[in-house]
KOLPA-366876 format. One record per atom (N, C-alpha, C): residue in one letter; x, y, z. Coordinates in steps of 0.1 Angstrom, whole numbers, padded with zeros to 4 digits, always signed. Each point is the difference from the previous one (the first is absolute). Layout:
N
AXYZ;...
//
This chain:
252
X+0005-0013+0001;X-0007+0011-0002;X+0010+0013+0004;X+0004+0006-0012;X+0005+0012-0005;X+0013+0003+0011;X+0008-0016-0007;X+0012-0001+0007;X+0003-0003+0014;X-0015-0002+0009;X-0002-0007+0010;X-0001-0018+0002;X+0006+0000+0014;X+0000-0019-0006;X-0014-0003+0003;X-0005-0010-0003;X-0014-0001+0005;X-0002-0018-0007;X-0005-0004+0008;X-0001-0015+0012;X-0013-0003-0005;X-0004-0009-0016;X-0011-0008-0004;X-0006-0009+0013;X-0013+0002+0009;X-0001-0007+0004;X-0020-0007-0003;X-0003-0012+0004;X-0016-0008-0004;X-0005+0003+0013;X-0008+0007+0004;X-0010-0003+0012;X-0012-0007-0002;X-0006-0005+0010;X-0014-0008-0001;X-0010+0010+0009;X-0011+0005-0002;X-0009+0003+0001;X-0008-0002+0013;X-0009-0003+0010;X-0002-0010+0007;X-0016-0009-0006;X-0003+0005-0012;X-0013-0007-0007;X+0006-0007-0011;X+0020-0004-0003;X+0004-0004-0009;X+0001+0001-0013;X+0001+0014-0002;X+0005+0007-0013;X+0014+0005+0001;X+0010-0008-0010;X+0010+0008+0000;X+0003+0013-0007;X+0007+0005+0011;X+0005+0016+0001;X+0012+0004-0006;X+0006+0002-0012;X+0013+0006-0004;X+0006+0010+0007;X+0013+0001+0002;X+0002+0015+0006;X+0015+0002+0004;X+0006+0013+0002;X+0014+0000+0000;X-0002+0008+0015;X+0017-0004+0001;X+0004+0009+0014;X+0011+0007-0002;X-0002+0015+0001;X+0017+0004+0005;X-0001+0002+0013;X+0012-0008+0005;X+0001+0004+0010;X+0004+0014+0005;X-0006-0001+0017;X+0007+0016+0008;X+0002+0001+0012;X+0005+0009+0008;X+0005+0000+0012;X-0009+0007+0010;X+0001+0002+0012;X-0005+0010+0011;X-0015-0008+0001;X-0002-0014-0004;X-0010-0011+0005;X-0013+0007-0006;X+0000+0008-0014;X-0014+0005-0005;X-0002-0005-0014;X-0010-0011+0001;X-0001-0005-0016;X-0016+0012-0005;X-0002+0002-0009;X-0007+0007-0009;X-0008-0012-0011;X-0015-0005+0000;X-0001-0008-0009;X-0007+0008-0009;X+0003-0002-0015;X-0005+0007-0009;X-0010-0007-0008;X-0011+0009-0002;X-0014-0007-0005;X-0004+0008-0013;X+0001-0007-0011;X-0003+0010-0011;X-0012+0001-0005;X-0002+0004-0009;X-0018+0008-0005;X-0003-0012-0008;X-0013+0000-0006;X-0007-0007-0009;X+0010-0003-0015;X+0004-0014-0002;X+0003-0005-0011;X+0016+0005-0001;X+0005+0003+0016;X+0018+0003-0002;X+0004-0010+0000;X+0018-0002+0010;X+0002-0013+0005;X+0012+0007+0002;X+0009-0006+0009;X+0011+0008+0008;X+0011-0001-0012;X+0000-0007-0006;X+0012+0004-0013;X-0003+0005-0006;X-0008+0009-0010;X+0000+0010-0007;X+0010+0011+0007;X+0004+0003-0009;X+0009+0013+0003;X-0003+0011+0006;X-0011+0003-0002;X-0002+0012+0013;X-0005-0004+0016;X-0005-0011-0002;X-0002-0007+0015;X+0014-0002+0009;X+0008-0006-0011;X+0018-0002+0005;X+0005+0011+0003;X-0001+0014-0006;X+0005+0013-0001;X-0007+0003+0017;X-0009+0000+0001;X-0007+0004+0013;X+0004-0005+0016;X-0001-0019-0007;X+0008-0009+0013;X+0018+0006-0001;X+0004+0003-0009;X+0012+0008+0002;X+0002+0010+0008;X-0010+0009-0001;X+0006+0014+0012;X-0007-0005+0012;X-0012-0008+0004;X-0005-0004+0009;X+0009-0008+0009;X+0010-0008-0008;X+0009-0005+0004;X+0013+0007+0009;X-0001+0014-0003;X+0007+0007+0009;X-0002+0003+0015;X-0011-0004+0001;X-0008+0002+0012;X+0003-0013+0012;X-0001-0010-0009;X+0001-0015+0011;X-0002-0011-0018;X+0001-0013+0008;X-0008-0012-0011;X-0013+0004-0006;X-0001-0008-0010;X-0006+0002-0012;X-0005-0015+0002;X-0017-0004+0001;X-0006-0012-0014;X-0009+0008-0007;X+0001-0004-0014;X-0009-0001-0009;X-0006-0008-0002;X-0014+0002-0003;X-0006-0013-0003;X-0007+0004-0017;X-0002-0016-0001;X-0011+0005-0010;X-0012-0012+0008;X-0010+0008-0004;X-0013-0003+0005;X-0003-0015-0010;X-0008-0005+0006;X-0003-0012-0004;X-0011+0006-0017;X+0000-0009-0008;X-0004+0005-0013;X+0006+0007-0009;X+0014+0009+0005;X+0008+0006-0006;X+0017-0006-0002;X+0008+0008-0008;X+0012-0004-0003;X+0000-0017+0005;X+0009-0003+0003;X+0005-0012+0001;X-0004-0013+0011;X-0015+0011+0007;X-0004-0012+0016;X-0008-0002-0009;X-0007-0012+0008;X-0008-0008-0004;X-0017+0005+0006;X-0009-0009-0005;X-0015+0004+0002;X-0005+0011-0006;X-0013+0004+0000;X-0001+0012-0006;X-0007+0015+0009;X+0001+0009-0007;X-0006+0013+0011;X-0011-0001+0003;X-0003+0006+0011;X-0013+0002+0008;X+0000+0015+0000;X+0009+0007-0009;X-0009+0017+0007;X+0005+0005+0009;X+0004-0006+0013;X+0003+0007+0009;X-0006-0007+0014;X-0006-0015-0003;X-0008-0004+0007;X+0014-0007+0004;X-0001-0017-0002;X+0007-0006+0006;X+0018+0002-0003;X+0005+0013-0002;X+0013+0003-0001;X+0002+0006+0014;X-0002+0004+0010;X+0000+0000+0014;X+0013-0014+0001;X-0007-0013-0002;X+0010-0009+0002;X+0010+0001-0005;X+0003+0005-0014;X+0013+0002-0005;X+0008+0009+0004;X+0004+0012+0009;X-0001+0005+0009;X+0005-0001+0013;X-0008-0012+0003;X+0002-0005+0012;X+0009-0012-0001;X+0005-0003-0011;X+0007-0013-0002;X+0014+0008-0001;X+0000+0014-0005;X+0016+0005+0002;X-0003+0008+0015;X-0008+0005+0006;X+0003+0005+0014;X+0005-0013+0008;X-0006-0011-0001;X+0004-0016+0008;X+0021-0003-0003;X-0002+0008-0016;X+0017-0007-0005;X+0009+0010+0006;X-0006+0013+0002;X+0008+0012+0008;X+0005-0002+0011;X-0015-0007+0009;X+0005-0004+0012;X+0009-0010+0003;X-0001-0009-0013;X+0010-0015+0000;X+0014+0004-0002;X+0006+0013-0006;X+0010+0002-0003;X+0005+0008+0011;X-0009+0006+0008;X+0007+0004+0015;X+0000+0016+0000;X-0010+0001-0012;X-0001+0020+0005;X-0012+0000+0009;X+0004+0009+0004;X-0008+0004+0019;X-0012+0011-0004;X+0004+0008-0009;X-0013+0010-0006;X+0001-0005-0015;X-0020-0001-0003;X-0002-0001-0016;X-0007+0010+0000;X-0002+0006-0008;X-0008+0012-0011;X-0008-0002-0012;X-0011+0005-0004;X-0006-0007-0013;X-0001+0010-0010;X+0008+0003-0009;X-0005+0012-0008;X-0007-0006-0017;X-0014+0005+0000;X-0007-0008-0010;X-0004+0011-0011;X+0000-0002-0013;X-0005+0010-0007;X-0011-0005-0013;X-0010+0012+0004;X-0014-0005-0008;X-0008-0013+0008;X-0003-0010-0010;X-0004-0011+0002;X+0011-0005+0016;X+0009+0001-0002;X+0008-0005+0010;X+0001+0008+0014;X-0005+0011-0003;X-0004+0013+0011;X-0007-0007+0011;X-0010-0006-0011;X-0016-0003+0009;X+0002-0013+0009;X+0008-0007-0012;X+0005-0014+0009;X+0009+0003+0015;X+0008+0008-0001;X+0010+0001+0013;X-0009+0004+0012;X-0012+0012-0008;X-0007+0004+0014;X-0011-0013+0003;X+0000-0007-0006;X-0010-0010+0004;X+0004-0011+0008;X+0013-0002-0007;X+0011-0011+0014;X+0003+0008+0009;X+0001+0009+0004;X+0002+0010+0012;X-0010-0002+0009;X-0015+0002-0009;X-0012+0004+0011;X+0000-0015+0007;X+0002-0009-0012;X-0009-0021+0004;X+0014-0001+0003;X+0006+0001-0004;X+0014-0011+0009;X+0007+0004+0008;X+0007+0015-0002;X+0004+0007+0012;X+0020-0010-0004;X+0005+0003+0012;X+0009-0002+0000;X+0016+0007-0006;X-0002+0012-0004;X+0003+0009-0006;X+0007+0011+0005;X+0009+0009-0002;X+0007+0015+0006;X-0007+0014-0007;X-0003-0007-0010;X-0001+0017-0011;X-0011-0004-0011;X-0007+0008-0003;X-0008-0006-0016;X+0004+0013-0006;X+0002+0003-0015;X-0003+0012-0005;X-0005-0006-0016;X-0013+0006-0002;X-0007-0003-0009;X+0000+0008-0012;X+0001-0001-0013;X+0005+0012-0006;X-0007-0001-0009;X-0010+0011-0008;X-0012-0004-0012;X-0009-0008+0000;X-0001+0002+0015;X-0009-0014+0001;X-0014+0001-0003;X-0011-0010+0003;X-0016+0000-0004;X-0004+0004+0013;X-0009+0005+0006;X-0002+0001+0012;X-0014-0012-0002;X-0007+0000-0008;X-0013-0010-0005;X+0002-0002-0013;X-0012-0017+0000;X+0001-0005-0012;X-0009+0006-0012;X+0002-0008-0012;X-0009+0001-0012;X+0004+0015+0003;X+0004+0009-0001;X+0002+0013-0010;X+0002+0002-0011;X-0008+0004-0009;X+0001+0002-0012;X+0002+0014-0005;X-0004+0010+0001;X-0002+0011-0004;X+0014+0009-0005;X+0008-0007-0001;X+0009+0006-0013;X+0005-0007-0013;X+0007+0002-0002;X+0002-0007-0020;X+0009-0015+0007;X+0010+0003+0004;X+0012-0013+0005;X-0005-0004+0008;X-0012+0001+0009;X-0007-0013+0009;X-0011-0005-0008;X-0005+0006-0004;X-0010-0009-0013;X+0009-0008-0006;X+0013+0003-0005;X+0005-0011-0008;X+0009-0015+0007;X+0000+0009+0013;X+0004-0014+0015;X-0011-0006-0003;X-0015+0005+0008;X-0014-0007-0004;X+0001-0014-0011;X+0004+0006-0013;X-0005-0002-0009;X+0016-0018+0000;X+0007+0005+0005;X+0014-0016-0002;X-0006-0005+0014;X-0008+0001+0009;X-0001-0006+0007;X-0017-0008+0002;X-0009+0005-0005;X-0010-0007-0004;X-0007-0002-0015;X+0005-0002-0007;X-0001-0004-0015;X+0011-0007+0000;X-0007-0013-0010;X+0011-0010-0004;X+0013+0006-0010;X-0007+0008-0009;X+0012+0005-0007;X+0009+0008+0007;X-0008+0007+0007;X+0012+0006+0008;X+0010-0009+0009;X-0004-0009+0009;X+0007-0006+0003;X+0012-0009-0007;X-0004-0001-0010;X+0008-0007-0012;X+0013+0010-0003;X-0006+0013-0004;X+0007+0007-0001;X+0013+0007+0009;X-0006-0003+0009;X+0010+0004+0013;X+0010-0013+0004;X-0006-0013-0004;X+0012-0013-0001;X+0009+0001-0012;X-0006+0004-0008;X+0012+0002-0013;X+0011+0013-0001;X-0008+0011+0006;X+0009+0011-0001;X+0005+0005+0008;X-0004-0003+0014;X+0005-0001+0014;X+0007-0013+0008;X-0002-0010-0003;X+0004-0009+0007;X-0011-0002+0014;X-0011+0007-0004;X-0010-0003+0013;X-0011-0007-0001;X+0003-0009+0008;X-0013-0012+0003;X-0009+0001+0013;X-0016+0004-0007;X-0005+0006+0005;X-0017-0009+0005;X-0004-0003+0011;X-0012-0014+0003;X-0013+0010-0009;X+0000-0010-0005;X-0014+0003-0005;X-0014+0000+0007;X-0011+0010-0001;X-0008+0003+0011;X+0002+0009+0009;X-0011+0002+0008;X-0006+0010+0009;X+0010-0008+0013;X+0002+0008+0010;X+0006-0006+0012;X-0014-0005+0008;X+0003-0013+0005;X-0011-0010+0008;X-0007+0009+0008;X+0010+0008+0009;X-0006+0007+0011;X+0011+0012-0006;X-0007+0011+0003;X+0011+0017-0001;X+0003+0000+0013;X+0017+0000-0004;X+0011+0005+0011;X-0006+0015+0004;X+0003+0003+0017;X+0002+0011+0001;X+0009+0010-0005;X-0008+0007-0002;X+0007+0015-0009;X+0014+0005+0009;X+0010+0008-0006;X+0005+0004+0007;X-0002+0011+0011;X-0012+0010-0005;X-0002+0008+0009;X-0012-0004+0014;X-0001-0017-0002;X-0009-0002+0006;X+0008-0011+0018;X+0013-0002-0008;X+0014-0003+0011;X+0007+0008+0005;X+0007+0010-0003;X+0006+0010-0004;X+0001+0008+0017;X-0005-0001+0007;X-0005+0002+0013;X+0005-0010+0009;X+0006-0008-0001;X+0002-0012+0005;X+0013-0004+0001;X+0009+0013-0007;X+0017-0004+0000;X+0002+0006+0009;X-0002+0009+0006;X+0006+0009+0010;X+0000-0009+0014;X+0008+0000+0010;X+0011+0009-0002;X+0012+0002-0008;X-0001-0010-0010;X+0010-0004-0011;X+0002+0016-0005;X+0011+0007-0002;X+0003+0015-0008;X-0005-0005-0019;X-0008+0006-0005;X-0007+0000-0011;X+0003+0013-0009;X+0007-0001-0014;X+0001+0011-0010;X-0010-0006-0014;X-0007+0014+0001;X-0009+0000-0011;X+0009+0010-0013;X+0003-0004-0009;X+0006+0008-0014;X-0011-0002-0008;X-0001+0013-0011;X-0010+0000-0007;X+0008+0014-0010;X+0000-0004-0014;X+0000+0012-0010;X-0013+0008-0002;X+0005+0014+0000;X-0013+0008-0007;X-0004-0001-0013;X+0012-0008-0007;X-0005+0001-0014;X-0002-0016+0000;X-0006-0005+0004;X-0002-0017+0003;X-0011-0001-0012;X+0001-0005-0014;X-0009-0001-0008;X-0008-0013+0003;X+0003-0011+0006;X-0010-0011+0005;X-0009-0001+0010;X+0010+0009+0011;X-0009-0001+0013;X-0001+0015+0004;X-0013+0007+0003;X+0005+0015+0005;X+0004+0000+0014;X+0003+0012+0007;X+0005+0001+0009;X-0009-0003+0017;X-0014+0000-0006;X-0008-0002+0008;X+0001-0017+0007;X+0006-0007-0012;X+0002-0014+0011;X+0009+0006+0008;X+0012+0004+0002;X+0009+0002+0007;X-0005+0007+0018;X-0010+0007-0008;X-0007+0009+0012;X-0007-0007+0010;X-0008-0011-0012;X-0012-0010+0010;X+0007-0010+0010;X+0013+0000-0007;X+0008-0012+0009;X+0005+0006+0012;X+0005+0015-0004;X+0005+0008+0015;X-0010+0002+0005;X-0013+0002-0002;X-0009+0003+0010;X-0004-0010+0007;X+0004-0013-0004;X-0008-0013+0003;X+0014-0009+0011;X+0011+0004-0002;X+0008-0002+0009;X+0003+0007+0013;X+0010-0009+0007;X-0002+0010+0013;X+0017+0002+0004;X+0002+0013+0010;X+0016+0002-0002;X+0010-0015+0009;X+0012+0003-0005;X+0008+0005-0003;X-0001+0002-0020;X-0008+0006-0004;X-0004+0002-0016;X+0007+0015-0005;X+0008+0002-0014;X+0003+0007-0005;X-0007+0001-0017;X-0002+0009-0004;X-0005+0007-0013;X+0008+0004-0010;X+0007-0006-0006;X+0010+0009-0011;X-0009-0001-0015;X-0004+0014-0002;X-0008+0001-0016;X+0015+0009-0008;X+0003-0007-0010;X+0009-0001-0007;X-0002+0014-0010;X+0003+0010-0005;X-0004+0008-0007;X+0008-0004-0014;X-0005-0003-0012;X+0005-0003-0012;X+0001-0017-0003;X+0000-0006+0009;X+0002-0014+0002;X-0016-0008-0008;X+0003-0008-0008;X-0007-0011-0003;X-0003-0012+0000;X+0002-0010+0001;X-0011-0012+0006;X+0017-0009+0003;X+0000-0010+0010;X+0004-0007+0006;X+0020-0001-0009;X+0004-0015+0001;X+0011-0001-0006;X+0004+0011-0010;X-0005-0001-0012;X+0004+0008-0007;X+0003+0012+0002;X-0006+0008+0003;X+0000+0017+0002;X+0009+0002+0015;X+0005-0012+0008;X+0008+0004+0013;X+0013+0007-0006;X+0003+0008+0004;X+0015+0004+0003;X+0010-0008+0008;X+0013+0000-0002;X+0009-0003+0011;X+0000+0010+0013;X-0003+0009-0001;X-0003+0009+0010;X-0007+0001+0009;X-0014-0006-0005;X-0012-0002+0005;X+0006-0014+0009;X+0001-0013-0007;X+0003-0012+0008;X+0011+0002+0008;X+0010+0005-0003;X+0009+0006+0012;X-0006+0004+0014;X-0011+0012-0001;X-0002+0004+0009;X-0013-0013+0008;X-0007-0009-0010;X-0008-0010+0005;X+0010-0007+0004;X+0011-0004+0000;X+0009-0008+0006;X+0008+0007+0013;X-0004+0012+0003;X+0011+0003+0011;X-0013+0003+0011;X-0009+0005-0008;X-0015-0001+0010;X-0002-0017+0007;X+0004-0013-0006;X-0005-0010+0000;X+0015+0000+0015;X+0009+0000-0002;X+0010+0001+0007;X+0000+0004+0014;X-0008+0014-0002;X-0003+0007+0014;X-0006-0003+0009;X-0012-0003-0006;X-0011-0006+0007;X-0003-0015+0007;X+0007-0011-0004;X+0000-0014+0003;X+0007+0005+0014;X+0001-0011+0010;X+0004-0001+0009;X+0002-0014+0004;X+0013-0003+0006;X+0004-0012+0002;X-0009-0007+0008;X-0001-0017-0007;X-0004-0006+0014;X+0005-0005+0009;X-0006-0003+0014;X+0004-0003+0009;X+0010-0009+0002;
//
């Protein structure tokens, strides 16, 4: 990763899905679990660059969500992906990291919020460009996302073009939306980051998450920032890494 040594990993979620991941070792007892957005993968150049910057703050475990990249299974678009994050958190603890922070982008942002709320066991959470609620389709980019998820032709296109395998059909049970559970994250520190030029999700998603959360929490509305990994500057990622390092507390 941009000259940084990366150790390939194969993890397994609690429901038996093989998760492809990479580990960038770090010092100071902190590991950041990096969760990509929909159709992303940890080996993509943009994600690799983000991981390299975060590595300045601590170790990094970057994962491919189920149905993405080289992982097994099929994407459930934010539902069972919390088990993929949990596999990375458990492995970070196995490696001896005392503190674990979650950094998620877009769909990954929703997943890290849900993981921290429903599973816990982490020391800081950062959700970047995250949706607060499901089924949002008031922008053209989000209508394309829903086409890829809901239509057979869209799922085929996602598989061929983006190597993303999406489970067909609706959720058997609609999972709790991020805004419904974010209040359970406290007292773990939470940072919500959103761009005021996001073409997918307007700022009100970040405001809804922040409003439903409890302290300690912070909201960064970034001027000129678009959406997720592709628009994130190294300076923003550096600030996120430093925030996570400063907010985590060593385990007794």
